[in-house]
Steps between C-alpha positions, in 0.01 A plus 500: 500500500252218444148630444215363711283251316224652291642853480590639159843635427475880505664736256752751639346813644563832332672745741297783351182315602627471858583871513167596341301288744683648799452853361129431452474368858678809629259719302203312648639552850550871430134556406336692788206275577470605862710201596363316799691246703346190345577577134760269349837638399522403132866599477580270792316215326684543171833551670458171686387325182800611296738434790373142504496444124799714395731543802802569279327805349295637789712533808525693820615816324185519286285438808682773692464758220129423452453526876665841501261610224206393716650675804532826310148470362335425834714750696593227744830441671768472236577130500176366644372342180855444379576274796167318472546437127861391550399251772226369271735464202762325713243254635365433151848441359586263785194283441478521120643155421265327742199711412508425127439129563154566644174574324393863475241481784761340724743774406242758608480338843877497532553864403234615748752506791737706284230758436409501870865552595541789255185670628611441861838666430323793338257530795775478763700773331192719469418449869862568603479830315201612702227395257159384611397136498292448185278233654470130457369535144867508397508121537271478199755653257747206507210257460375689195851504354524123546159461333628708206807276460327253260368788288847656484650161410254447218537851357877540536592153372265519199763650263739219591244229423453597137625242250852560372556603141518202266837440341582227250852455644403483865342180634308660789 
């Protein structure tokens, strides 16, 4: 793939780093902070990020398993978060080639509908199960996740931007 002009060539990502970042996001989501409807879902943000940047490593199966973990933790319908995360990962993998050509702020605007769709799926399943409507503050969560996209990009791509080890026999 030809890189867009002005972007550096990134080093390969370490799979352990991907797993550690997703485990840290899951741990952050599991902290009982008296979750209100407008708080961003950090696991959803990182899942979308890695599904865009590493679709061959983070797929629908990982999204489904992480969603089941969130379902068990929140005592919600088994499959509610799993379906929302799977829809999000599928949407991110579908648009990953196109999305990587844009700047990071433009990417944040383009993943906003994905976050809104995932939250809408989660809300519809909760309402179908007899849950109460959480209010219109729930619209703020996808917007906050889209605002966190540039921060996640900067932090998660930092290990890949480091200079490669110098080697006398390698020209690059």
